[in-house]
C-alpha positions in Angstrom: 0.3 0.1 -0.2 1.2 3.7 -0.8 -0.1 7.1 0.2 0.6 8.8 -3.2 3.2 11.1 -1.7 6.3 10.8 -4.0 9.6 10.7 -2.2 11.5 11.3 -5.2 12.0 11.6 -9.0 14.0 8.6 -10.4 15.7 8.6 -13.7 15.2 5.3 -15.9 18.7 4.1 -16.5 17.4 1.2 -18.9 14.3 -0.7 -20.0 14.9 -3.9 -21.9 13.4 -7.4 -22.1 11.1 -6.5 -19.3 13.8 -5.4 -17.0 13.3 -2.0 -15.5 16.3 -0.1 -14.1 15.9 3.4 -12.1 18.4 5.4 -10.5 17.1 6.4 -7.3 18.4 7.0 -3.8 15.1 5.4 -2.1 16.6 2.5 0.3 15.1 -0.9 -0.6 16.1 -4.5 -0.6 15.3 -7.6 -2.5 11.3 -8.0 -2.7 10.4 -4.6 -1.5 7.6 -3.0 -3.2 8.1 0.5 -4.6 5.6 2.4 -6.9 7.0 3.8 -9.9 4.8 6.1 -11.8 1.9 4.9 -9.5 2.9 1.0 -10.7 3.6 -1.3 -7.7 6.6 -3.1 -8.8 8.7 -5.6 -6.7 12.6 -4.7 -6.5 14.6 -7.6 -7.9 18.0 -5.9 -7.6 19.3 -3.0 -5.6 22.7 -1.6 -5.8 24.8 1.1 -6.4 22.1 3.7 -6.4 20.0 1.5 -9.0 16.7 -0.3 -8.6 15.9 -2.9 -11.0 12.2 -4.5 -11.4 10.9 -7.2 -13.9 7.6 -5.6 -15.4 5.6 -8.3 -17.2 3.4 -8.0 -20.3 0.0 -7.8 -18.1 1.6 -4.6 -16.6 2.7 -3.0 -19.9 -0.8 -3.8 -21.2 -2.3 -1.5 -18.5 0.0 1.7 -18.2 1.7 4.2 -20.1 5.3 3.7 -21.2 7.9 4.6 -18.5 9.2 8.2 -19.1 12.8 9.0 -18.7 11.8 10.7 -15.2 9.5 8.5 -13.1 7.9 9.1 -9.4 9.2 6.9 -7.0 7.5 6.1 -3.7 8.5 3.1 -1.3 5.6 1.1 0.3 3.8 2.2 3.7 5.4 0.4 6.6 3.7 0.2 10.1 4.1 3.3 11.7 4.9 5.6 9.0 2.8 8.8 8.8 -0.4 8.7 6.9 -0.7 11.4 4.1 -2.2 11.5 0.6 -4.8 8.5 0.3 -5.1 4.9 0.1 -3.1 4.1 -3.1 -2.7 0.3 -4.1 -0.3 0.9 -7.0 -2.6 -0.9 -9.2 -3.2 1.4 -12.4 -7.0 1.2 -13.6 -6.2 3.0 -16.9 -4.5 5.7 -18.8 -5.9 9.2 -19.2 -5.0 11.8 -21.7 -4.3 15.4 -20.6 -6.1 17.9 -22.9 -5.3 21.3 -21.1 -2.7 22.6 -18.8 -3.3 26.3 -17.7 -1.4 28.4 -15.2 -3.4 28.9 -12.0 -1.9 31.5 -9.4 1.6 29.8 -8.6 0.4 26.5 -9.7 -1.5 24.8 -12.6 -4.6 23.6 -13.4 -4.8 20.2 -15.4 -7.4 18.7 -17.4 -7.5 15.1 -17.9 -9.7 12.7 -19.7 -9.9 9.0 -18.4 -12.0 6.0 -20.1 -15.6 6.5 -19.5 -15.4 3.2 -17.1 -13.1 5.2 -14.9 -14.8 8.7 -15.0 -17.7 7.2 -13.0 -15.3 6.9 -9.9 -14.3 10.5 -10.1 -16.1 13.1 -8.0 -15.5 16.7 -6.9 -13.1 16.7 -4.0 -12.5 13.0 -4.0 -9.1 11.3 -4.5 -7.3 10.3 -7.7 -3.6 9.1 -8.1 -2.1 10.4 -11.4 1.2 9.0 -12.2 1.3 7.7 -8.6 0.8 11.0 -7.1 -2.2 11.6 -4.6 -4.3 14.5 -5.8 -7.8 15.9 -5.1 -10.3 16.3 -8.0 -11.1 19.8 -8.3 -13.9 19.5 -11.0 -15.8 16.8 -13.1 -17.8 16.9 -16.0 -19.4 14.2 -18.5 -15.9 13.8 -20.3 -13.1 14.4 -17.7 -11.8 15.9 -14.5 -9.5 18.8 -13.4 -6.9 18.8 -10.8 -5.0 21.7 -9.1 -1.3 21.4 -9.1 0.3 23.4 -6.0 4.0 24.6 -6.5 5.1 21.8 -4.3 3.7 19.2 -6.3 5.1 20.6 -9.5 8.6 20.7 -7.6 8.8 17.2 -6.4 7.0 15.2 -8.9 7.1 14.5 -12.9 3.8 16.4 -13.2 5.5 19.6 -14.3 6.1 18.3 -17.5 2.6 17.5 -18.2 1.3 19.4 -21.4 -1.7 18.7 -23.6 -1.5 15.1 -25.2 0.6 13.8 -22.3 -0.8 10.4 -21.0 -0.8 9.6 -17.4 -1.4 6.6 -15.4 -4.6 6.7 -13.1 -5.8 4.9 -10.1 -9.3 5.8 -9.0 -10.2 5.6 -5.3 -10.5 1.9 -4.3 -13.3 2.9 -1.7 -15.5 3.9 -4.6 -15.1 0.5 -6.5 -15.9 -1.4 -3.2 -18.9 0.6 -2.8 -20.3 0.0 -6.3 -19.6 -3.6 -6.0 -21.5 -4.0 -2.7 -24.7 -1.8 -4.0 -27.6 -4.2 -4.7 -28.1 -4.9 -8.4 -24.4 -4.2 -9.4 -23.2 -6.0 -12.3 -19.6 -5.5 -11.6 -17.9 -9.1 -11.2 
């Protein structure tokens, strides 16, 4: 489990034959879970400031391609402060950025997800965008908006978002459970 509070921006050193290697100072050991752009991955090697992960085709089919810079968050450990929101690292789908506008010292970003994800988005609800815990500022029939503060822009990869960018999205898991438990729900 994660909180969506990114600890550092790492650099992709290589990605070949399903092995992703990220330069990062996040301490990790073999078997640890680390979220990379919101994707929960298992450390298979950790040495010399690099973390290696095996990424299977199932994961690649559900997430955007990894960029040069990636958001890195170690998994939550017992006793860690809870901030952000409950993030599983299970990306639900990919969204497309359709607009980025200045908003004071920050930015307002519009994202259009697949319709099956948009139904879980509510104003003032939680969403993880590339692994970053955010609050939805507005929702309409085709997308939602997030407001990015200067701190988030400074410590995550979200400062590079532009119209046309693709982002990993994880909706609030509580909304999915509520829907499944409602009488008459057709979700498996």
